N, C-alpha and C positions, 0 to 999 in steps of 0.2 A: 310110633308116630313118625310121620314124614317131616323132615326139617324144611323150613322155608328161609329165604334170605330177607333180613330186616335191615332197614337203615335207622340208626339210632343217633339222634342229635341231642347233645347235652350242653347246656350253658354253664360254664364253670367261671364264675366271677366276671362275666361279660365276655369271656372267650368261648367261642363256639367250637365244639369238638364233634366230628362225625365219625361214626363207626358202622361198619357193615358186618353183620353177624348171621351165621346160619344157626337157627334154633327152632325148637318145636313150639314156642309160644313167645308172645310179646314180653312177658315177665322174664323168661330165660334170656332173651336177647338183651334186655335192660341190665340184668345182673352181670352178664359177661362184659358188657360195655362199661359198667361202673368199675368193675375189677381192672379193666384195661386203663381207664382214666386214672385210677388210683396209682397205678404203676407210672404213668406219664407225669403226674404232678407231684409224686413223692409223698403222698399222704396214705394213711391206712384206708383199707376198703370201707371200714365202718364209718370213718369220718366223711369220706366222699359220699357214701350212701345217705347218711343223715343230711348232708347239705343238699344233695340232688332231690331227695324225696320229701323235703320240707313242705308241709301241707299249705303253708302260706304263699308259696310260689310255684309256678309251673316252669321247671328248669329242664324238662326232657320231653322228647317226642319220639315215638316209634312208628314207623310206617313199613308196609310190605313193599318189597322191591320186585 
């Protein structure tokens, strides 16, 4: 599969983080961005993923670049 460039925007407690990732799918770009965010904020990847993916809130957006 050919990789595409995605822009991922994640709202972390009111702070907006933007990531640009090359990936084969939206899901893959989001996973890579969540991992990068976890390193930035100093929490585990699982904790950040659970917060971002909470079904009660829309805290992320992925678009093709």
